N, C-alpha and C positions, 0 to 999 in steps of 0.2 A: 549463752550470750545474754546480756541484759536487754530488756525491751527497748531502752533508750538507744543503745548502740545499733540494734537492728533497724529501728526507725531512722536513725541518722544515715546509715548505710543505704537504706532504700531511697531516702530523699536525694542523696548524692547521686545514686544511679539514675534516678529519674531526671535530675537536672542535667547530667552528662548526656543522656540519650536525647533529651529535648534540644540541647545545644547542638548536638551532632546532626539533628534533623535539618538544620539550616546550613551546615558547613559547606555542603556541595553547591548551594544555590547563591553564593555571594559574589560570583564573578560579574564584572561590569557588562559583559556581553549576554549574560543570562537574562531572560525575560522576567525572572524572579529576583533580580538584584535588590529590589525593594519589596520583600515578601509581604503578602497579604495574609489575612487569617486563613483563607482557603489553602494557600501554599503551605503554610505551617501545619495546618490540619492534615493535608495530604502526606506531608513528610512524616509526621508522627504516626499516621496509619501505616505507612510503608515500613516503619520500624516495629510494628506490632501493637501499637497503642490504640485503644478504643476511645474516641473522643465523644463525650456525652453532652457537652455544653460549650458553646462559644458565645462570648459577649464582647463587644467592642465599644469602648467609651473613653473619653478623656485622653485619647492618644495611646490607649493600651488595649491589648487583646488578652482576655482571660479565657482559659480553656480548662475544662475538667476532663481528666483522662483516667483510664484504668489500664495498667500494664498487663502482660500475660500471666502474672502471678496474682492478679486481682487486687493489686494495691492501688487505691485511688489517689490522685494528686491534683492540685490546682496549679496551673502554670500561667504566668503573666509575662507577656511580651510587649516590647515597644512596637506600636503599630507602624511607625515610620521606618525603623531599621530592621525589625524582626529579631532584635536582641532579646534573649531570655533575661528578664529582670528578676523573677522570683519563681521558685519551685517549692511547693509545700505539700506535705501529705495531708489528706483531708480526714 
């Protein structure tokens, strides 16, 4: 497989897993209906990601993570809704 295809597949897998990290916490009765950086980080860690950096500014939460295959990524979330805005390999 070409390096570009592998990189694209890895980025897609990271984005899907990061989005799934929040899927269970979106109910109105949940205390994390409006997730914070800590809730997102906890959910990512539960999925096996190692979170190495968290930064919150301008209404966005940026996280640097490493998956179990040692592939690093940078994830950007909306701080208000917890929606994944961007996932990129580092």
